[in-house]
Structure formats: C-alpha cells, structure tokens
C-alpha positions in Angstrom: 32.0 -54.9 -53.2 31.7 -51.5 -52.9 29.2 -51.2 -50.3 31.3 -53.5 -48.3 34.2 -51.2 -48.5 31.6 -48.5 -48.1 30.2 -50.4 -45.0 33.3 -51.7 -43.5 35.1 -47.6 -43.4 31.8 -46.6 -41.3 32.4 -49.5 -39.0 36.2 -47.5 -38.4 34.9 -44.5 -38.6 32.6 -45.2 -35.8 34.7 -47.8 -33.7 37.6 -44.7 -33.6 35.3 -42.4 -32.9 33.8 -44.2 -29.7 37.2 -45.4 -28.6 38.6 -40.8 -29.1 39.2 -39.0 -25.2 36.3 -36.8 -26.0 33.8 -38.8 -24.1 31.8 -38.2 -20.9 33.0 -38.8 -17.8 32.2 -40.9 -15.3 29.9 -38.8 -12.0 32.0 -35.8 -10.3 33.6 -37.6 -7.4 31.6 -36.5 -4.4 34.1 -34.8 -1.7 33.9 -35.1 2.1 33.0 -32.2 4.7 31.6 -31.1 7.3 27.4 -30.2 8.0 27.1 -26.9 9.7 23.5 -25.7 11.0 23.0 -21.8 11.0 20.0 -20.4 13.1 19.6 -16.6 11.1 16.3 -15.8 12.7 16.2 -12.6 14.9 14.4 -14.0 17.7 13.5 -17.8 17.7 15.5 -21.1 18.6 15.3 -23.8 16.6 15.4 -27.5 18.2 17.5 -30.1 15.2 15.4 -33.6 16.4 16.4 -36.2 14.5 18.9 -37.4 12.5 19.7 -40.0 10.4 23.0 -40.3 7.8 22.8 -43.3 5.6 26.5 -44.3 3.1 24.9 -47.6 0.9 23.1 -50.4 2.6 24.1 -48.9 5.9 21.8 -46.4 8.4 22.1 -44.4 11.5 19.1 -42.9 12.7 18.8 -41.0 16.7 16.6 -38.5 17.8 18.3 -36.4 19.5 17.4 -32.5 21.2 20.1 -29.8 20.1 19.0 -26.4 20.9 20.4 -24.0 18.5 19.7 -20.0 19.5 19.0 -17.6 17.4 22.4 -16.6 15.1 23.5 -19.9 17.1 25.3 -22.7 14.7 25.9 -25.7 15.7 28.0 -28.3 13.6 26.0 -32.0 12.8 28.1 -35.3 14.0 28.8 -37.9 11.8 27.5 -41.1 13.7 28.9 -44.0 11.4 32.7 -42.8 11.3 32.4 -40.2 14.7 33.7 -36.4 14.3 32.2 -34.1 12.0 34.2 -35.3 8.8 31.2 -37.2 6.7 32.6 -38.6 3.6 31.5 -37.5 0.6 28.2 -39.6 -1.0 26.8 -40.0 2.6 22.9 -39.1 2.9 21.7 -36.8 5.7 18.9 -35.9 6.8 18.2 -33.1 9.7 15.2 -33.0 10.8 14.3 -29.8 12.7 11.6 -27.9 14.3 10.8 -24.5 16.2 11.1 -23.8 20.0 8.2 -21.8 19.5 4.6 -23.2 20.1 2.1 -23.1 17.8 -0.6 -20.5 19.5 -3.5 -22.5 18.5 -2.0 -25.4 19.4 0.4 -25.5 22.1 1.4 -29.0 21.8 2.7 -28.6 17.9 5.6 -26.1 16.9 5.5 -23.4 15.1 6.9 -25.2 12.0 8.8 -28.5 11.5 10.9 -29.2 8.5 13.3 -32.0 7.2 16.5 -30.7 5.2 17.4 -33.7 3.1 21.6 -33.6 1.0 24.2 -35.4 -0.1 27.3 -34.5 1.0 29.8 -33.3 -1.5 31.8 -31.0 0.6 31.4 -28.2 3.2 27.7 -28.1 3.8 26.0 -25.3 6.1 22.1 -25.6 5.8 21.2 -22.0 7.3 17.3 -21.0 8.4 16.6 -17.8 7.0 12.5 -17.6 7.2 10.1 -17.7 9.9 8.5 -20.1 9.0 11.3 -22.6 8.6 12.6 -21.7 5.1 16.2 -22.8 5.0 18.7 -22.7 2.1 21.7 -24.7 1.5 25.0 -23.3 0.6 28.6 -24.8 0.2 32.1 -23.6 2.4 30.7 -20.9 4.4 
C-alpha cells in the first residue's frame, strides 16, 4: 500500500513539473527585414549573378546581372512579394562573382561565391576580401 502512495505522489510531482511555466519556449519568431549586399573591396566591382528565394514549397530563382561597384551597395529584391522587405523565415541564396577575370582563365571570374541565409531581421552581406570572403551582419 505504501508503494502505491509513493508512486502516486511521484506521478503527481512529475505532472506538476511538466505543467509549470518554466518550460522551454518555442523557437524564436523570425523577424522580417531587408537584405543588402555591400561591396567593401577597394578596387574590384562585383556582379550578383543568381538569386533564389524560397518560402516553404514556393521557390523563385532568377539569373540577374547586377553590378555592385567598389564601395557600392545594393538592396536585394523580394521576388515573391515585390519590394525589398522579406518575411522572416524566407531562405535566400545569392551567387556573386568578381568582375575581374582570372588571369590564367579569362573566361572565368577571379572568384565566385554563394551566400545562403534565412531572413531574420535586416541583414547586410559584406564582401570584405579580395578572394570573395564575406560576412553577414544584422541591422546595418
């Protein structure tokens, strides 16, 4: 009989802990925002060549040819809704390459990179290295 009471007390204690307010919360809400692409290189221009935007099963991809000059900046377009504001959670992939050509292979760019991000607030992609190195920062 004592074992049954102890077991019932244990079950009640577990239930009360599982129903407490200290439960971990759901994943954070992803914020809408604008995506900008910044070329911080001293002398090289960059072409944004391809952009993919995906929201759930909906996907839009486009070949583009946007020139971003040295120290230039460009806002990325929201293909699914128009304008420049993206809803939080959209996945965006941006392929860019140097305007300069590779010396040994003039048909190829000196570098080509692809940035993949999930929109969570305003984000700035900043190309900072001569080999196409970049970083992504929020709210700039």
